[in-house]
Every structure is written in C-alpha cells, then in structure tokens.
TIMI-2910 file (N, C-alpha, C, CB; in pm, 1 decimal, decimal comma, always signed):
<rs>
+----------+----------+----------+----------+----------+----------+----------+----------+----------+----------+----------+----------+------+
!      n_x !      n_y !      n_z !     ca_x !     ca_y !     ca_z !      c_x !      c_y !      c_z !     cb_x !     cb_y !     cb_z ! resn !
+----------+----------+----------+----------+----------+----------+----------+----------+----------+----------+----------+----------+------+
!  +1252,9 !  -8730,3 !  -5402,8 !  +1293,0 !  -8599,4 !  -5419,4 !  +1141,6 !  -8537,7 !  -5335,2 !  +1327,3 !  -8553,3 !  -5604,3 !  Met !
!  +1187,1 !  -8452,9 !  -5250,0 !  +1090,8 !  -8411,5 !  -5108,0 !  +1064,5 !  -8258,2 !  -5153,4 !  +1188,3 !  -8423,6 !  -4923,0 !  Ser !
!   +926,0 !  -8245,4 !  -5125,7 !   +893,3 !  -8097,8 !  -5108,7 !   +883,4 !  -8028,0 !  -5056,3 !   +841,9 !  -8060,7 !  -5122,6 !  Ser !
!   +927,9 !  -7901,3 !  -5035,2 !   +870,6 !  -7833,0 !  -4882,8 !   +722,0 !  -7799,3 !  -4930,3 !   +967,4 !  -7664,7 !  -4818,5 !  Leu !
!   +603,9 !  -7780,8 !  -4917,9 !   +511,3 !  -7759,1 !  -4978,6 !   +433,2 !  -7664,7 !  -4871,4 !   +454,0 !  -7883,3 !  -5030,0 !  Thr !
!   +427,6 !  -7646,3 !  -4751,4 !   +323,7 !  -7590,4 !  -4639,2 !   +472,5 !  -7453,4 !  -4560,2 !   +248,1 !  -7777,8 !  -4486,6 !  Asn !
!   +377,3 !  -7391,0 !  -4553,8 !   +431,0 !  -7294,4 !  -4430,2 !   +524,6 !  -7305,8 !  -4309,4 !   +334,8 !  -7263,1 !  -4369,1 !  Glu !
!   +502,9 !  -7419,1 !  -4239,6 !   +529,9 !  -7481,4 !  -4130,8 !   +705,5 !  -7594,9 !  -4166,7 !   +365,2 !  -7572,4 !  -4095,4 !  Lys !
!   +648,8 !  -7602,3 !  -4236,5 !   +750,4 !  -7728,5 !  -4376,7 !   +886,2 !  -7599,3 !  -4326,0 !   +666,4 !  -7729,1 !  -4660,1 !  Gln !
!   +896,6 !  -7538,7 !  -4455,7 !   +966,2 !  -7425,8 !  -4438,2 !  +1014,4 !  -7341,2 !  -4377,6 !   +948,6 !  -7387,7 !  -4463,6 !  Ile !
!   +926,5 !  -7277,6 !  -4239,5 !   +957,3 !  -7228,6 !  -4143,2 !  +1055,3 !  -7297,4 !  -4054,6 !   +858,1 !  -7202,7 !  -4096,2 !  Arg !
!  +1023,7 !  -7453,5 !  -4052,2 !  +1124,8 !  -7582,6 !  -3998,8 !  +1243,9 !  -7578,3 !  -4008,6 !  +1111,9 !  -7701,1 !  -4055,2 !  Ala !
!  +1275,0 !  -7604,1 !  -4159,4 !  +1391,4 !  -7581,6 !  -4271,3 !  +1447,1 !  -7476,5 !  -4233,0 !  +1354,0 !  -7563,3 !  -4419,5 !  Phe !
!  +1400,4 !  -7338,5 !  -4226,2 !  +1501,1 !  -7242,1 !  -4225,2 !  +1519,8 !  -7211,0 !  -4100,6 !  +1478,4 !  -7131,2 !  -4299,7 !  Gln !
!  +1492,0 !  -7270,5 !  -3952,3 !  +1558,6 !  -7239,2 !  -3862,7 !  +1645,1 !  -7397,6 !  -3855,1 !  +1465,6 !  -7177,9 !  -3738,7 !  Glu !
!  +1623,7 !  -7458,9 !  -3896,0 !  +1671,7 !  -7557,4 !  -3923,3 !  +1834,5 !  -7549,3 !  -3933,7 !  +1603,7 !  -7594,7 !  -4028,9 !  Ala !
!  +1831,5 !  -7461,4 !  -4065,6 !  +1923,5 !  -7410,7 !  -4162,1 !  +2040,3 !  -7324,9 !  -4050,6 !  +1831,5 !  -7302,9 !  -4288,9 !  Thr !
!  +1955,3 !  -7219,1 !  -3996,9 !  +2030,8 !  -7096,3 !  -3897,7 !  +2085,7 !  -7188,2 !  -3813,5 !  +1930,7 !  -6971,6 !  -3807,2 !  Leu !
!  +2020,8 !  -7307,7 !  -3699,9 !  +2104,7 !  -7310,3 !  -3625,5 !  +2217,2 !  -7422,9 !  -3666,3 !  +2042,1 !  -7319,7 !  -3507,8 !  Phe !
!  +2188,2 !  -7493,2 !  -3772,4 !  +2347,8 !  -7569,9 !  -3815,2 !  +2424,9 !  -7446,1 !  -3920,2 !  +2319,0 !  -7758,9 !  -3932,2 !  Arg !
!  +2361,3 !  -7310,3 !  -3954,5 !  +2495,2 !  -7209,4 !  -3981,8 !  +2533,8 !  -7196,5 !  -3836,3 !  +2462,8 !  -7039,4 !  -4063,5 !  Gly !
!  +2487,4 !  -7144,8 !  -3724,9 !  +2545,7 !  -7130,0 !  -3598,8 !  +2659,5 !  -7229,9 !  -3540,1 !  +2438,7 !  -7131,3 !  -3515,1 !  Leu !
!  +2603,8 !  -7330,4 !  -3626,4 !  +2719,2 !  -7476,7 !  -3554,0 !  +2838,8 !  -7451,3 !  -3599,4 !  +2692,1 !  -7654,6 !  -3607,5 !  Lys !
!  +2861,6 !  -7466,4 !  -3721,4 !  +2989,8 !  -7416,8 !  -3841,8 !  +3031,0 !  -7271,7 !  -3783,7 !  +2921,7 !  -7394,8 !  -4038,1 !  Leu !
!  +2977,8 !  -7184,9 !  -3767,3 !  +2998,5 !  -7065,2 !  -3691,8 !  +3083,2 !  -7091,0 !  -3524,5 !  +2836,5 !  -7000,3 !  -3677,2 !  Glu !
!  +3088,0 !  -7141,7 !  -3464,9 !  +3099,1 !  -7203,7 !  -3342,7 !  +3253,8 !  -7240,3 !  -3407,5 !  +2972,2 !  -7333,7 !  -3291,7 !  Ile !
!  +3236,8 !  -7393,2 !  -3439,2 !  +3293,9 !  -7445,7 !  -3499,6 !  +3466,6 !  -7454,3 !  -3550,2 !  +3220,4 !  -7426,8 !  -3556,7 !  Gln !
!  +3417,9 !  -7367,6 !  -3671,2 !  +3500,3 !  -7329,7 !  -3736,3 !  +3563,3 !  -7188,5 !  -3746,9 !  +3461,8 !  -7365,7 !  -3821,4 !  Thr !
!  +3480,9 !  -7122,4 !  -3716,9 !  +3430,9 !  -6969,6 !  -3758,5 !  +3424,6 !  -6924,5 !  -3828,0 !  +3456,9 !  -6888,4 !  -3737,1 !  Gly !
!  +3346,3 !  -7006,3 !  -3972,0 !  +3308,2 !  -6952,3 !  -4065,3 !  +3189,3 !  -6902,0 !  -4056,7 !  +3320,8 !  -7015,3 !  -4149,3 !  Met !
!  +3164,2 !  -6794,1 !  -4129,2 !  +3045,5 !  -6728,6 !  -4180,4 !  +3034,7 !  -6696,4 !  -4299,3 !  +3019,6 !  -6629,8 !  -4127,1 !  Lys !
!  +2867,1 !  -6671,5 !  -4322,5 !  +2833,8 !  -6616,2 !  -4427,2 !  +2913,5 !  -6508,2 !  -4523,5 !  +2737,1 !  -6575,8 !  -4387,9 !  Met !
!  +2924,2 !  -6514,1 !  -4672,8 !  +3043,7 !  -6429,5 !  -4717,9 !  +2969,1 !  -6325,5 !  -4689,9 !  +3110,8 !  -6437,8 !  -4868,0 !  Ser !
!  +2862,0 !  -6286,5 !  -4686,6 !  +2811,4 !  -6177,3 !  -4722,0 !  +2632,6 !  -6120,4 !  -4601,7 !  +2791,1 !  -6218,5 !  -4904,1 !  Arg !
!  +2604,0 !  -6016,7 !  -4585,0 !  +2486,9 !  -5981,7 !  -4451,8 !  +2489,9 !  -6033,4 !  -4296,7 !  +2346,9 !  -6042,0 !  -4494,7 !  Gly !
!  +2444,3 !  -6073,9 !  -4212,3 !  +2480,2 !  -6056,2 !  -4098,0 !  +2483,1 !  -6228,5 !  -4057,6 !  +2380,3 !  -5946,6 !  -4018,6 !  Arg !
!  +2508,0 !  -6286,1 !  -3942,6 !  +2564,4 !  -6418,0 !  -3924,3 !  +2466,1 !  -6477,5 !  -3876,1 !  +2680,2 !  -6434,4 !  -3844,9 !  Thr !
!  +2439,9 !  -6625,2 !  -3859,3 !  +2356,6 !  -6686,6 !  -3803,9 !  +2323,0 !  -6635,0 !  -3654,1 !  +2397,6 !  -6811,3 !  -3816,3 !  Ala !
!  +2436,8 !  -6638,1 !  -3593,1 !  +2398,9 !  -6552,4 !  -3450,9 !  +2355,2 !  -6439,7 !  -3453,3 !  +2495,7 !  -6528,0 !  -3365,9 !  Tyr !
!  +2357,6 !  -6384,1 !  -3489,9 !  +2277,9 !  -6213,9 !  -3494,2 !  +2141,9 !  -6242,3 !  -3556,1 !  +2368,2 !  -6076,5 !  -3611,4 !  Ala !
!  +2084,5 !  -6305,9 !  -3613,5 !  +1955,0 !  -6358,0 !  -3716,8 !  +1909,8 !  -6458,1 !  -3597,9 !  +2002,2 !  -6450,3 !  -3901,6 !  Ile !
!  +1967,3 !  -6537,0 !  -3532,8 !  +1892,6 !  -6611,0 !  -3451,2 !  +1861,0 !  -6512,6 !  -3325,3 !  +1968,3 !  -6745,9 !  -3416,4 !  Ile !
!  +1922,6 !  -6410,1 !  -3265,8 !  +1938,8 !  -6311,9 !  -3158,7 !  +1830,6 !  -6239,0 !  -3154,3 !  +2049,6 !  -6227,6 !  -3169,1 !  Lys !
!  +1850,1 !  -6197,5 !  -3277,6 !  +1714,7 !  -6094,4 !  -3300,2 !  +1568,9 !  -6175,0 !  -3325,1 !  +1742,2 !  -5991,8 !  -3450,9 !  Glu !
!  +1577,6 !  -6292,2 !  -3389,7 !  +1474,1 !  -6325,8 !  -3434,3 !  +1385,2 !  -6418,5 !  -3308,3 !  +1512,3 !  -6393,9 !  -3566,1 !  Arg !
!  +1449,4 !  -6498,5 !  -3188,6 !  +1427,6 !  -6557,2 !  -3068,8 !  +1431,1 !  -6466,0 !  -2976,2 !  +1508,6 !  -6654,1 !  -3040,5 !  Tyr !
!  +1556,2 !  -6378,4 !  -2942,8 !  +1534,6 !  -6311,7 !  -2857,6 !  +1615,4 !  -6369,4 !  -2706,0 !  +1391,1 !  -6301,7 !  -2867,1 !  Gly !
!  +1689,6 !  -6470,0 !  -2771,5 !  +1785,5 !  -6540,9 !  -2689,5 !  +1924,0 !  -6422,0 !  -2680,1 !  +1825,8 !  -6706,3 !  -2771,5 !  Phe !
!  +1933,1 !  -6494,4 !  -2539,7 !  +2057,8 !  -6389,4 !  -2487,3 !  +2201,8 !  -6459,2 !  -2429,0 !  +1993,8 !  -6293,6 !  -2350,3 !  Lys !
!  +2301,3 !  -6401,0 !  -2475,9 !  +2454,4 !  -6451,7 !  -2447,6 !  +2558,9 !  -6439,9 !  -2531,5 !  +2461,9 !  -6578,9 !  -2427,6 !  Gly !
!  +2667,3 !  -6519,5 !  -2533,1 !  +2720,4 !  -6562,2 !  -2638,7 !  +2672,2 !  -6710,0 !  -2746,7 !  +2840,8 !  -6569,6 !  -2582,6 !  Gly !
!  +2751,4 !  -6705,6 !  -2813,7 !  +2711,8 !  -6788,9 !  -2902,3 !  +2710,4 !  -6919,4 !  -2904,8 !  +2756,3 !  -6765,8 !  -2980,7 !  Lys !
!  +2793,1 !  -6981,5 !  -2751,6 !  +2776,1 !  -7165,6 !  -2708,2 !  +2589,4 !  -7133,4 !  -2621,8 !  +2968,1 !  -7248,9 !  -2526,8 !  Gln !
!  +2577,9 !  -7036,9 !  -2550,5 !  +2485,4 !  -7029,1 !  -2474,9 !  +2356,3 !  -6999,4 !  -2633,4 !  +2522,9 !  -6898,5 !  -2336,1 !  Lys !
!  +2383,2 !  -6942,5 !  -2649,4 !  +2264,3 !  -6928,0 !  -2777,6 !  +2187,7 !  -7037,5 !  -2829,3 !  +2324,3 !  -6881,9 !  -2904,9 !  Val !
!  +2350,2 !  -7123,8 !  -2844,2 !  +2301,5 !  -7238,8 !  -2944,7 !  +2237,8 !  -7361,6 !  -2861,0 !  +2436,4 !  -7298,8 !  -3039,1 !  Tyr !
!  +2300,4 !  -7337,1 !  -2755,5 !  +2213,9 !  -7473,7 !  -2641,1 !  +2095,9 !  -7392,8 !  -2639,2 !  +2284,0 !  -7517,3 !  -2442,4 !  Asp !
!  +2032,8 !  -7267,3 !  -2630,3 !  +1910,5 !  -7220,5 !  -2599,1 !  +1845,2 !  -7261,8 !  -2766,2 !  +1914,4 !  -7040,7 !  -2538,4 !  Gln !
!  +1866,0 !  -7262,2 !  -2852,1 !  +1814,8 !  -7292,8 !  -2992,6 !  +1824,9 !  -7437,8 !  -2986,1 !  +1900,1 !  -7225,4 !  -3120,9 !  Met !
!  +1902,7 !  -7545,5 !  -3009,2 !  +1882,3 !  -7644,3 !  -2951,6 !  +1778,0 !  -7747,1 !  -2890,9 !  +1927,6 !  -7617,1 !  -2903,8 !  Glu !
!  +1766,7 !  -7634,3 !  -2763,3 !  +1705,7 !  -7699,0 !  -2646,1 !  +1539,9 !  -7671,5 !  -2714,1 !  +1753,8 !  -7613,1 !  -2470,5 !  Ala !
!  +1524,2 !  -7554,6 !  -2819,9 !  +1379,9 !  -7526,9 !  -2828,5 !  +1360,6 !  -7585,4 !  -2964,6 !  +1333,2 !  -7366,0 !  -2812,2 !  Asp !
!  +1386,6 !  -7583,5 !  -3068,1 !  +1406,1 !  -7754,6 !  -3186,8 !  +1378,0 !  -7823,5 !  -3147,8 !  +1518,9 !  -7829,6 !  -3239,3 !  Leu !
!  +1468,7 !  -7878,2 !  -3039,7 !  +1433,0 !  -8025,3 !  -2983,7 !  +1332,8 !  -8031,6 !  -2898,2 !  +1538,3 !  -8090,5 !  -2913,5 !  Thr !
!  +1211,3 !  -7919,4 !  -2846,2 !  +1106,9 !  -7971,2 !  -2813,3 !  +1043,5 !  -7955,3 !  -2890,4 !  +1061,7 !  -7950,3 !  -2724,1 !  Glu !
!  +1052,9 !  -7880,4 !  -3008,5 !   +907,4 !  -7869,5 !  -3158,1 !   +915,0 !  -7991,3 !  -3178,7 !   +928,0 !  -7773,3 !  -3334,7 !  Arg !
!  +1026,8 !  -8099,7 !  -3165,7 !  +1024,9 !  -8140,6 !  -3252,4 !  +1126,8 !  -8152,9 !  -3414,7 !   +936,3 !  -8103,9 !  -3238,3 !  Gly !
!  +1156,2 !  -8068,3 !  -3391,3 !  +1220,1 !  -8024,7 !  -3551,3 !  +1358,1 !  -8077,3 !  -3566,2 !  +1234,6 !  -7848,4 !  -3579,4 !  Ile !
!  +1417,1 !  -8104,4 !  -3418,9 !  +1566,6 !  -8182,8 !  -3518,9 !  +1580,1 !  -8342,2 !  -3407,2 !  +1788,0 !  -8036,1 !  -3503,3 !  Leu !
+----------+----------+----------+----------+----------+----------+----------+----------+----------+----------+----------+----------+------+
</rs>
C-alpha cells in the first residue's frame, strides 16, 4: 500500500481527483451530494474560463504538462 507523505503528492492527488470529478459531471451529470461542483472549484482555484468542456480541456492540458496525468 502506498502513502501520500508530502505536500506535493497530496496536492497532485487533490488535483487529479477534481479532474476526474469534472469528467463525471460532464459525462453523466453526476455531482457531489453536497457542496460545490468540481467545475466550480476548478474555475475558482485555477482561474479557468468557459463551459465545462472547455475547463476540462484546460485542466487536462495543465495536468498533463505538469506530469500529473
């Protein structure tokens, strides 16, 4: 079993989880039962503009560039 032990690993995991949550929101319309959507969190945190698909594409490019995906 693997553990996330430093800040960089934890941050990368959080970003990947938000990205996958946005993917679910786009594909199935699924969203978290409470709180804000992954889409809203990503837009606020990263300053991306546009609809869900455009934000997804921007997030994918960013994560791929940084080697998280």
